[in-house]
C-alpha positions in Angstrom: 83.0 58.9 156.0 79.1 57.8 156.9 77.0 57.0 154.0 75.2 59.9 154.6 78.1 62.3 154.7 79.0 60.4 150.9 75.5 61.6 149.8 76.3 65.0 151.1 79.7 65.7 149.4 77.9 63.4 146.1 75.0 66.2 146.6 77.4 69.3 146.7 79.7 68.2 143.6 76.6 68.2 141.7 75.3 71.1 142.7 78.4 72.6 141.9 79.0 70.9 139.1 75.3 72.5 138.2 76.2 75.8 139.1 80.0 75.4 136.5 77.6 74.7 133.7 74.9 77.2 134.4 77.7 80.2 134.8 79.4 78.7 131.4 76.2 78.9 129.6 75.6 82.3 130.9 79.0 83.4 129.6 78.6 81.7 126.2 75.3 83.2 125.8 77.2 86.8 126.8 80.0 85.8 124.6 77.4 85.3 121.6 75.4 88.2 122.3 78.6 90.7 122.8 79.6 88.9 119.5 76.2 89.6 117.9 76.1 92.9 118.6 79.8 93.6 117.8 78.9 92.1 114.5 75.8 94.5 114.2 77.7 97.4 115.0 80.9 96.8 112.3 78.2 96.8 109.2 78.4 99.7 107.2 75.8 102.1 106.5 74.5 104.0 104.2 75.4 107.0 106.2 78.5 106.0 106.9 80.1 106.6 103.6 77.5 109.3 102.2 75.3 112.8 103.0 72.0 113.9 101.3 72.4 116.4 99.1 72.0 119.7 100.9 73.5 118.6 104.5 76.1 120.8 104.3 77.7 124.0 106.4 77.8 127.2 105.2 79.3 130.4 106.9 78.3 133.8 108.3 80.8 136.4 108.4 81.0 140.4 109.8 83.0 142.9 110.8 83.5 144.1 114.4 84.9 145.7 117.4 87.0 143.9 120.6 86.9 146.2 123.7 88.2 146.0 127.0 92.3 145.2 125.9 94.8 145.7 128.4 96.5 147.4 126.4 97.0 145.4 122.9 94.7 147.2 120.7 95.5 149.2 117.4 93.2 151.8 117.1 96.2 153.8 117.2 98.1 152.3 115.0 95.7 151.2 112.2 93.0 153.9 110.7 89.9 151.4 110.1 90.0 150.8 113.8 89.9 154.4 114.4 87.2 155.0 111.6 84.8 151.8 113.0 84.9 153.4 116.5 84.4 156.7 115.1 81.6 155.5 113.6 79.9 153.6 116.6 80.4 156.9 118.5 78.1 158.8 115.8 75.5 156.0 115.8 75.5 156.2 119.4 75.0 159.9 119.2 78.5 160.3 120.8 80.1 162.5 118.0 83.7 162.9 118.1 85.0 165.9 116.8 88.4 164.7 116.0 89.8 161.7 114.7 92.9 162.1 116.0 91.7 161.7 119.7 90.8 158.0 119.2 94.1 157.7 118.6 95.6 157.0 122.4 93.1 154.2 122.4 94.6 151.1 122.6 92.3 149.3 124.0 90.4 148.5 121.2 90.7 146.1 118.2 89.0 145.6 114.7 88.6 141.7 113.9 86.8 139.4 111.2 83.7 137.6 113.0 83.0 134.3 111.6 79.8 131.3 112.4 79.5 128.1 111.0 75.7 127.1 110.4 75.6 123.6 111.0 75.1 121.1 108.5 70.7 120.7 109.2 70.9 124.2 109.6 69.4 126.4 112.1 66.3 127.7 114.0 65.4 131.6 115.4 67.2 131.8 118.7 69.3 129.1 118.5 73.4 129.9 119.2 76.3 128.5 117.6 80.4 129.7 118.3 82.0 132.3 117.0 85.2 132.9 115.8 87.2 136.7 116.2 90.5 137.1 114.1 92.4 140.3 114.2 92.2 142.5 111.4 94.5 145.0 112.1 98.2 145.5 113.9 96.1 144.6 117.7 98.9 142.0 119.5 96.5 139.9 121.6 92.6 139.7 122.3 92.9 138.5 125.8 90.3 139.7 128.1 88.5 141.4 125.4 84.7 141.7 124.6 83.3 141.8 121.1 80.2 144.3 120.9 77.2 143.1 119.2 78.2 142.4 115.5 75.8 141.7 112.9 76.6 138.7 111.0 75.2 137.8 106.8 76.0 135.4 104.0 80.4 135.3 103.6 78.8 135.5 99.8 77.1 138.6 100.6 74.6 137.9 97.8 71.5 138.4 100.5 71.7 141.3 102.3 70.0 140.3 105.5 71.0 139.9 108.4 70.9 136.2 109.6 72.6 136.0 113.5 74.2 138.6 116.3 77.5 138.3 117.3 79.2 139.2 120.9 80.4 138.2 124.3 83.5 137.4 126.0 86.8 136.4 124.1 88.7 133.2 125.2 92.0 132.1 124.2 92.2 128.4 122.9 95.5 128.8 121.8 97.6 130.9 124.4 100.2 131.0 121.6 98.1 132.3 119.3 96.6 135.3 121.1 95.3 137.1 118.0 92.1 134.5 117.0 90.0 134.1 119.8 86.5 132.2 120.3 83.3 132.9 121.9 80.9 130.0 122.8 77.6 130.6 121.7 78.6 133.7 120.6 75.8 134.1 117.5 72.1 134.0 117.6 70.1 133.8 114.8 67.5 136.1 114.0 66.1 134.0 111.4 65.5 130.6 110.4 68.7 129.2 107.9 67.1 125.9 106.5 68.2 123.3 103.7 65.7 121.7 101.7 66.8 117.9 101.3 64.0 117.1 98.8 63.8 118.1 95.3 60.9 116.8 93.0 59.9 113.9 95.7 62.8 112.4 95.5 66.3 113.2 98.2 70.0 112.6 96.8 72.7 110.9 98.4 76.3 112.0 97.6 79.3 109.9 98.7 81.8 111.1 100.1 85.2 111.7 97.9 86.9 108.6 99.2 84.2 106.4 98.4 83.2 107.7 95.3 82.8 105.5 92.0 80.7 103.6 89.6 81.0 100.5 91.8 79.9 102.4 95.2 77.0 103.9 93.6 75.7 100.9 92.4 76.4 99.1 95.2 73.9 101.8 97.3 71.4 101.8 94.9 70.7 97.8 94.8 71.1 98.0 98.7 68.6 101.2 99.3 66.4 99.3 96.7 66.0 96.2 98.5 65.3 97.8 101.7 62.8 99.8 99.5 61.0 97.1 98.2 61.2 94.8 101.4 59.5 97.8 103.5 57.0 98.6 101.2 56.1 95.4 100.0 52.8 95.0 102.3 51.5 98.7 100.8 52.7 97.7 96.8 50.1 97.4 94.2 51.7 95.2 92.3 51.8 92.6 95.0 50.9 89.2 93.4 48.0 86.1 94.7 51.5 84.3 95.4 53.3 87.1 97.7 55.4 87.7 95.1 56.1 91.5 95.1 56.9 93.0 91.3 59.0 95.8 91.6 58.3 98.2 88.6 60.6 100.6 88.5 63.5 101.2 91.2 63.2 103.3 93.8 66.9 104.5 93.2 69.5 105.0 90.8 73.1 105.9 90.5 73.4 108.9 88.4 77.0 109.1 88.5 79.8 107.8 90.2 79.6 110.1 93.6 75.4 110.7 93.6 72.2 108.2 93.6 68.7 109.8 93.7 66.1 107.9 95.5 62.5 108.6 94.5 60.4 109.1 97.8 57.0 106.5 97.7 54.1 108.9 97.1 52.3 107.1 100.6 55.6 108.6 102.5 55.6 112.1 100.8 53.7 113.7 103.6 55.5 112.2 106.1 59.4 111.7 104.8 61.1 111.4 107.9 60.7 107.6 108.3 61.6 106.8 104.8 65.2 109.0 104.7 65.7 107.6 108.1 65.3 104.1 106.4 67.4 105.0 103.5 70.2 105.9 105.2 70.9 103.3 107.7 70.7 100.7 104.9 73.3 98.4 105.7 75.8 97.1 102.9 76.3 93.9 103.2 78.6 93.3 100.1 81.2 96.3 100.0 82.8 96.8 96.0 86.4 96.0 95.9 88.1 99.1 96.6 90.3 100.6 93.3 94.0 100.3 93.8 95.5 103.5 95.2 98.3 104.7 96.8 98.2 108.2 98.8 101.3 110.0 99.2 100.9 113.2 102.5 102.6 115.7 101.0 103.6 117.6 104.8 104.2 114.2 106.0 105.7 112.0 102.8 103.5 108.9 104.9 102.2 106.7 102.5 98.6 105.1 102.2 97.6 102.5 100.0 93.8 100.8 99.6 92.6 97.8 97.4 95.3 95.4 96.0 98.4 97.3 94.8 101.2 95.2 93.3 104.3 96.2 92.1 105.9 94.5 88.5 109.2 93.3 88.6 112.0 95.8 88.2 115.0 96.7 90.1 114.8 100.3 92.1 117.7 102.7 92.8 117.7 104.8 95.3 120.1 107.5 94.8 123.5 107.8 97.3 121.8 104.4 99.0 122.0 101.2 96.9 119.2 99.4 94.8 116.2 96.6 95.7 115.2 94.1 93.4 111.9 93.7 93.5 111.0 90.1 91.7 112.9 88.2 88.8 114.2 90.8 86.3 115.4 89.0 83.1 118.4 91.5 81.9 118.4 93.7 85.0 120.9 96.4 85.0 123.6 96.2 87.8 123.5 98.6 90.5 125.5 101.6 89.6 129.3 101.9 90.7 129.4 103.1 93.9 126.1 101.3 95.5 125.1 97.8 96.1 122.5 95.8 96.4 120.6 96.6 99.6 117.9 94.0 99.7 116.5 91.3 97.2 112.4 90.9 97.2 111.3 87.4 95.8 113.9 87.0 93.1 112.6 84.1 92.1 109.7 85.5 91.1 108.4 86.2 88.4 104.8 87.7 89.1 103.7 90.7 90.2 105.2 91.2 94.5 102.4 93.0 96.9 103.2 96.6 97.5 103.0 95.8 101.4 106.1 93.2 100.9 107.9 96.3 99.2 107.4 98.5 102.0 108.3 96.4 104.5 111.8 96.1 102.4 111.9 99.7 102.7 111.5 99.7 106.8 114.4 97.0 107.0 117.1 99.0 105.2 116.1 102.0 107.0 114.8 104.2 104.7 113.3 108.0 105.6 109.6 108.4 105.1 110.4 111.2 102.3 112.9 108.6 100.5 110.0 105.9 100.5 107.8 108.1 99.0 110.3 109.4 96.1 110.6 105.7 95.8 107.2 105.2 95.5 106.8 108.1 92.7 109.7 106.6 90.6 108.0 103.2 90.4 105.2 105.4 89.2 106.5 106.9 86.9 107.9 103.5 85.7 104.6 101.9 84.8 105.6 99.6 87.4 103.2 100.3 90.3 100.1 99.0 89.6 97.6 101.6 91.3 96.3 105.0 91.2 99.0 107.6 92.6 97.3 110.4 94.8 98.4 113.1 97.2 96.9 114.8 100.1 97.6 117.7 102.4 
């Protein structure tokens, strides 16, 4: 091969090597950026585990008439429907001389009408969905139309009408034709606004699953760090050497589920930015969760959190056998007719991880109900070192 060809080949090789290294560098950069983004997204923020006090939903309610049904109404079978239909006739100057005239009407049904106010409130003219449910003997709301219905606060403590409901009824689940939905069916006649600020402060309410003094204190510390960092330039207590002296904590844990955060005076006129920073405050260190085992009453599933352990013991499962957990001195033998099905670290005298016990249950193919009953038995005996809770 001529020398110039060797040079060309060498040049191509160098260029290809450079391209490969550049491509690899770009890939590493992409991976680093992606990993950094994933790490950032994985941060737990205050708003992930808490809400503002006052941030909640409310319900409006009313009674209305659905018309246009295909023979599935109940005016003839339910007296209240007939009376409501009679009252509507009289209101619009269409008097009914004899209520019995309405008994043949099977195109009308009386319903309960509900609308939910969003957690941040609503403004006049805003529309939300409406749920309608049969009260009387109507068999289906298919094809029906809800007549204009006034909606009030569900406790009826206030007599004002907040919204007007109405519109075409849809059936989200054909298997339940007596319950329907009207999308955007309630239009608000007045605003319904929640108050999040009281006495110059906001209150953070931890989710029930996160509530506890350690978590409340951790959130308060994180918010204080964020607030002191953001307000350092404005602080009148800034020393000549640049150190900020914090005299009073802005956030104080007042209970296992509540943290009161004082809004700085210079933020009170426009508190949105401050509240946003508080809610987006990252929690870099999470307190250790309490050891808890939760059993679902309906599905009998088992969920654990924290570090759950079991003391050495012998667990007898009626009609099946026994499971030996750890080394138990003077442990009772299995009852007559039963046999030892599994031994879990029988040489260990210390506690056993709860997950190991669940794995042993799976190996001997216990049902969900049998597992739940076994956990309850361990809790009653004191061998389970965890709180036992129940969910639906």
